[in-house]
ZABA-631314 format. One record per residue (C-alpha): residue number from 1; x, y, z. Coordinates in pm, 1 decimal. Layout:
N
PT   pos         c1         c2         c3
PT   NUM          X          Y          Z
...
! end
This chain:
287
PT   pos         c1         c2         c3
PT     1    13539.5     8592.1     6411.5
PT     2    13523.8     8487.0     6774.2
PT     3    13248.8     8263.1     6909.7
PT     4    12947.3     8450.8     7042.5
PT     5    12992.2     8566.2     7402.5
PT     6    12677.9     8655.9     7592.5
PT     7    12849.1     8909.6     7816.5
PT     8    13007.4     9106.8     7532.0
PT     9    12671.6     9132.5     7357.2
PT    10    12495.3     9219.9     7681.1
PT    11    12737.2     9501.0     7764.5
PT    12    12692.7     9637.9     7411.9
PT    13    12312.9     9628.6     7442.6
PT    14    12333.0     9805.8     7779.3
PT    15    12567.7    10071.6     7645.3
PT    16    12364.5    10155.0     7334.2
PT    17    12037.3    10133.8     7527.2
PT    18    12151.3    10388.4     7782.4
PT    19    12313.1    10601.3     7510.4
PT    20    11981.6    10612.8     7326.1
PT    21    11808.1    10717.0     7647.7
PT    22    12060.1    10995.2     7710.0
PT    23    12070.7    11130.0     7353.9
PT    24    11735.6    11038.0     7202.5
PT    25    11922.1    10898.9     6900.3
PT    26    11711.4    10631.1     6729.7
PT    27    12014.0    10465.4     6570.3
PT    28    12150.8    10376.9     6913.5
PT    29    11809.0    10242.5     7016.2
PT    30    11797.7    10023.0     6704.2
PT    31    12143.7     9881.9     6774.8
PT    32    12048.7     9803.3     7135.1
PT    33    11726.1     9629.7     7033.2
PT    34    11896.6     9433.5     6754.4
PT    35    12168.1     9319.3     6995.6
PT    36    11902.6     9215.6     7246.8
PT    37    11728.3     9011.3     6974.4
PT    38    12058.6     8840.0     6888.6
PT    39    12102.5     8742.0     7254.3
PT    40    11755.5     8587.7     7265.6
PT    41    11813.3     8405.5     6935.4
PT    42    12113.3     8229.6     7089.4
PT    43    11922.8     8085.4     7386.1
PT    44    11921.3     7726.6     7261.1
PT    45    12270.3     7723.0     7111.6
PT    46    12485.2     8012.0     7240.0
PT    47    12810.6     7890.8     7079.1
PT    48    12667.1     7813.7     6737.6
PT    49    12913.0     7625.8     6514.9
PT    50    13171.7     7635.7     6794.1
PT    51    12948.8     7417.0     7013.6
PT    52    13148.7     7112.8     7128.2
PT    53    12845.1     6908.1     7235.0
PT    54    12770.9     6594.3     7038.1
PT    55    12403.7     6540.7     6949.3
PT    56    12231.7     6302.9     7189.0
PT    57    12482.8     6351.7     7471.0
PT    58    12437.1     6544.2     7795.3
PT    59    12257.9     6873.0     7729.4
PT    60    12282.8     7143.0     7996.2
PT    61    12151.3     7494.4     8036.5
PT    62    12364.6     7759.6     8198.8
PT    63    12289.6     8023.2     8460.6
PT    64    12453.0     8306.9     8264.3
PT    65    12162.6     8387.6     8031.0
PT    66    11875.0     8426.6     8280.1
PT    67    12095.6     8607.1     8531.2
PT    68    12221.9     8864.0     8281.2
PT    69    11875.9     8917.0     8129.3
PT    70    11750.5     9013.6     8476.2
PT    71    11971.7     9320.1     8453.3
PT    72    11955.5     9384.5     8079.3
PT    73    11573.7     9391.7     8076.6
PT    74    11574.0     9688.9     8315.0
PT    75    11861.1     9863.1     8136.1
PT    76    11670.2     9869.1     7806.9
PT    77    11321.1     9882.4     7956.2
PT    78    11238.9    10193.2     7753.1
PT    79    11289.0     9997.6     7429.3
PT    80    11068.6     9696.9     7508.6
PT    81    10688.6     9661.6     7487.5
PT    82    10531.6     9655.0     7833.0
PT    83    10381.1     9306.2     7814.8
PT    84    10700.0     9160.9     7666.9
PT    85    10907.4     9325.3     7940.3
PT    86    10682.7     9181.2     8213.6
PT    87    10704.4     8834.4     8059.4
PT    88    11083.0     8854.5     8031.3
PT    89    11120.2     8964.4     8393.2
PT    90    10895.2     8687.9     8525.2
PT    91    11072.8     8421.9     8318.3
PT    92    11414.1     8534.2     8441.4
PT    93    11301.2     8548.0     8803.7
PT    94    11160.1     8195.3     8775.6
PT    95    11477.1     8056.5     8618.6
PT    96    11711.7     8217.5     8869.3
PT    97    11508.6     8168.2     9187.0
PT    98    11325.6     7840.1     9115.5
PT    99    11554.0     7645.6     8881.0
PT   100    11917.4     7734.9     8955.6
PT   101    11858.7     7818.6     9322.1
PT   102    11855.0     7488.3     9509.7
PT   103    11706.0     7482.0     9861.6
PT   104    11794.6     7111.7     9890.3
PT   105    12164.2     7208.6     9868.0
PT   106    12143.7     7458.4    10151.1
PT   107    12014.0     7742.1     9936.9
PT   108    12309.6     7779.4     9699.5
PT   109    12286.9     7855.4     9327.4
PT   110    12436.7     7610.3     9077.4
PT   111    12582.4     7708.7     8743.0
PT   112    12434.9     7433.5     8524.6
PT   113    12131.5     7203.6     8526.5
PT   114    11988.9     6975.4     8261.2
PT   115    11721.2     7104.5     8025.0
PT   116    11449.5     6978.0     8259.8
PT   117    11598.0     7168.8     8553.2
PT   118    11745.4     6866.0     8728.9
PT   119    12084.6     6845.7     8897.7
PT   120    12355.0     6660.6     8707.2
PT   121    12653.2     6480.1     8860.0
PT   122    12942.0     6592.5     8639.6
PT   123    13202.4     6870.9     8650.9
PT   124    12967.4     7125.7     8493.4
PT   125    12664.6     7005.0     8687.8
PT   126    12844.3     7035.3     9021.2
PT   127    12993.7     7376.4     8942.8
PT   128    12914.3     7668.1     9172.1
PT   129    13031.8     8019.5     9079.6
PT   130    12978.1     8239.4     9387.4
PT   131    13042.5     8565.9     9201.4
PT   132    12776.5     8493.3     8940.5
PT   133    12520.2     8401.5     9203.4
PT   134    12587.2     8705.6     9422.1
PT   135    12587.5     8944.3     9125.3
PT   136    12254.4     8802.2     9009.9
PT   137    12100.9     8876.6     9348.3
PT   138    12133.4     9252.4     9312.4
PT   139    11967.9     9218.4     8971.8
PT   140    11683.6     9030.3     9141.1
PT   141    11661.0     9293.0     9415.5
PT   142    11622.8     9560.6     9148.4
PT   143    11344.6     9357.2     8988.6
PT   144    11181.6     9311.6     9328.1
PT   145    11185.2     9687.2     9377.3
PT   146    11056.7     9749.8     9023.0
PT   147    10770.3     9500.5     9073.0
PT   148    10700.7     9604.2     9433.1
PT   149    10769.8     9255.3     9568.3
PT   150    10944.2     9289.6     9906.2
PT   151    10938.9     8912.2     9957.4
PT   152    11152.9     8872.1     9645.0
PT   153    11400.8     9131.9     9772.7
PT   154    11420.7     8953.4    10108.4
PT   155    11484.7     8617.7     9942.3
PT   156    11756.7     8762.8     9717.4
PT   157    11922.5     8927.8    10016.5
PT   158    11923.0     8598.0    10206.2
PT   159    12072.8     8411.9     9909.2
PT   160    12345.2     8678.6     9887.1
PT   161    12443.7     8608.6    10247.8
PT   162    12423.3     8231.3    10193.7
PT   163    12644.7     8241.2     9884.9
PT   164    12895.8     8471.9    10048.5
PT   165    12929.0     8247.2    10351.8
PT   166    12959.2     7949.5    10117.9
PT   167    13217.3     8106.7     9885.3
PT   168    13435.0     8293.4    10134.9
PT   169    13788.0     8157.1    10181.5
PT   170    13802.4     8101.0    10557.7
PT   171    14181.6     8074.6    10559.6
PT   172    14305.2     8355.8    10333.4
PT   173    13997.4     8572.6    10284.3
PT   174    13834.4     8667.3     9957.6
PT   175    13578.9     8481.4     9746.9
PT   176    13662.6     8169.0     9548.7
PT   177    13615.3     8184.4     9171.6
PT   178    13478.7     7831.5     9118.1
PT   179    13364.9     7562.5     9360.3
PT   180    13225.6     7209.0     9344.2
PT   181    12897.3     7154.5     9530.0
PT   182    13012.7     6810.3     9645.0
PT   183    13350.5     6936.5     9759.4
PT   184    13540.6     6758.4     9480.6
PT   185    13836.8     6927.8     9307.2
PT   186    13698.7     7167.0     9041.0
PT   187    13825.1     7110.8     8687.8
PT   188    13920.0     7477.9     8639.3
PT   189    14283.6     7538.8     8731.4
PT   190    14194.2     7894.7     8835.0
PT   191    13925.2     7778.9     9078.3
PT   192    14089.3     7930.6     9386.8
PT   193    14185.2     8266.1     9232.9
PT   194    14031.9     8586.3     9364.9
PT   195    13890.1     8805.9     9086.0
PT   196    13811.7     9176.2     9078.5
PT   197    13457.6     9151.4     8937.5
PT   198    13346.9     8896.0     9195.4
PT   199    13432.1     9131.1     9480.6
PT   200    13296.4     9457.4     9338.8
PT   201    12966.8     9289.6     9244.8
PT   202    12947.4     9146.5     9596.3
PT   203    12986.7     9494.9     9742.0
PT   204    12690.3     9612.4     9532.2
PT   205    12470.2     9322.2     9644.1
PT   206    12552.7     9372.8    10010.6
PT   207    12484.0     9746.0    10005.1
PT   208    12161.9     9695.0     9812.1
PT   209    12053.8     9428.3    10058.1
PT   210    12118.8     9664.1    10348.0
PT   211    11955.2     9960.0    10174.4
PT   212    11636.9     9769.0    10089.8
PT   213    11597.8     9548.2    10398.4
PT   214    11805.4     9703.8    10675.2
PT   215    11968.4     9367.4    10756.7
PT   216    12280.7     9449.2    10957.3
PT   217    12449.8     9129.2    10841.8
PT   218    12477.4     9289.6    10498.2
PT   219    12666.6     9588.4    10635.4
PT   220    12892.2     9366.8    10848.2
PT   221    12981.1     9159.4    10542.8
PT   222    13016.2     9475.6    10331.9
PT   223    13286.6     9608.5    10564.4
PT   224    13467.4     9273.6    10556.8
PT   225    13459.5     9241.8    10176.5
PT   226    13535.5     9614.3    10134.5
PT   227    13848.1     9586.2    10347.2
PT   228    13970.5     9281.8    10154.9
PT   229    13895.3     9440.8     9817.8
PT   230    14069.9     9771.4     9873.9
PT   231    14365.9     9606.3    10046.5
PT   232    14432.2     9353.7     9770.8
PT   233    14301.4     9472.1     9431.9
PT   234    14396.5     9839.4     9425.3
PT   235    14737.4     9931.5     9289.0
PT   236    14846.5    10182.0     9553.3
PT   237    15117.2    10333.0     9330.7
PT   238    14955.9    10360.6     8986.5
PT   239    14583.9    10345.9     9067.4
PT   240    14326.0    10118.7     8899.8
PT   241    14267.3     9762.2     9013.6
PT   242    14447.9     9440.7     8948.3
PT   243    14215.2     9174.2     8813.4
PT   244    14361.8     8843.1     8921.0
PT   245    14502.0     8736.7     9256.9
PT   246    14611.0     8394.9     9376.1
PT   247    14441.7     8228.7     9670.6
PT   248    14665.2     8411.4     9918.8
PT   249    14569.2     8748.1     9768.8
PT   250    14895.9     8805.8     9583.9
PT   251    14890.1     8962.1     9235.7
PT   252    14902.6     8699.6     8962.0
PT   253    14882.2     8934.9     8662.6
PT   254    15000.8     9293.8     8676.9
PT   255    14810.6     9398.8     8363.3
PT   256    14514.9     9622.1     8447.6
PT   257    14309.1     9523.6     8142.0
PT   258    14265.2     9237.5     7901.5
PT   259    14009.1     9030.6     7713.4
PT   260    13777.6     9002.6     8014.4
PT   261    13878.3     9292.4     8239.4
PT   262    13755.9     9603.8     8064.6
PT   263    13613.8     9935.8     8176.8
PT   264    13289.8     9790.5     8310.5
PT   265    13269.1     9620.8     8650.2
PT   266    13486.5     9860.7     8850.8
PT   267    13337.0    10196.3     8740.2
PT   268    12983.9    10055.9     8740.6
PT   269    13035.5     9903.0     9083.4
PT   270    13192.1    10209.5     9240.6
PT   271    12916.8    10429.5     9099.1
PT   272    12647.9    10197.0     9232.2
PT   273    12809.9    10181.8     9576.4
PT   274    12856.5    10559.7     9587.9
PT   275    12487.6    10618.0     9510.2
PT   276    12369.5    10371.0     9772.3
PT   277    12606.5    10494.7    10042.3
PT   278    12486.5    10850.4     9981.3
PT   279    12126.3    10734.5    10011.2
PT   280    12198.3    10537.9    10328.3
PT   281    12383.5    10835.3    10477.7
PT   282    12097.8    11072.8    10398.6
PT   283    11844.9    10839.1    10560.6
PT   284    12059.9    10804.7    10871.7
PT   285    12067.9    11185.3    10910.0
PT   286    11689.0    11200.4    10880.4
PT   287    11636.4    10943.5    11155.9
! end
């Protein structure tokens, strides 16, 4: 059995939650809720017996859980009690926007902090993952819309632009996979690769930012990222997208699927972008 992976469980909860909504099948609802409960039970020790930390040594908390719960809470909203849903949303917003978002670092989002929310000077503590941060911002924008908090939407839009400027490769184009907030060499050998999910999630955040705030910088960046994405990731002969490019934008792996690249980010992203572009186009015709 593989170690627990938060994203695999999250995608399963989303899938069964939406399937229960579409079919009315209680079994699917039960699976979604049970999976959601498993995710929450792993908050303090996500890797269980595979955890490599030694008791009493540096203990960090990671950005992945609060950022993904921002989206999951809305996806299975129909299965959660109202007060519990509100509490979950507020907790996630606080963690993402007040703990991992660091104004003192120019407004970037870090990937790990200590359990008290303080910055830590180590490889993990200095890690910045632009794709994670930008993806989380469209989750936050959705929550801002759901809670009728335009100031939250505005802040998430601004962080999207900050992270994109921070993570964009000025020489070759595209968004870095991993970065070090102090500019030191990251420990991940794949730090300068360009990944499919980073770019499609960025397109969603930029369109959502433009749709909800009208900030033209979002549309300018959308066109720039869109052009890079469709020029480099799409296989022009056999369709689908490549997942992994080197820093120069050349294909590193010709396989279209694998352990991490499944049928999730691309179809979800294209569907989201299509809906928003249609909405933006309709509004422009009405003006």
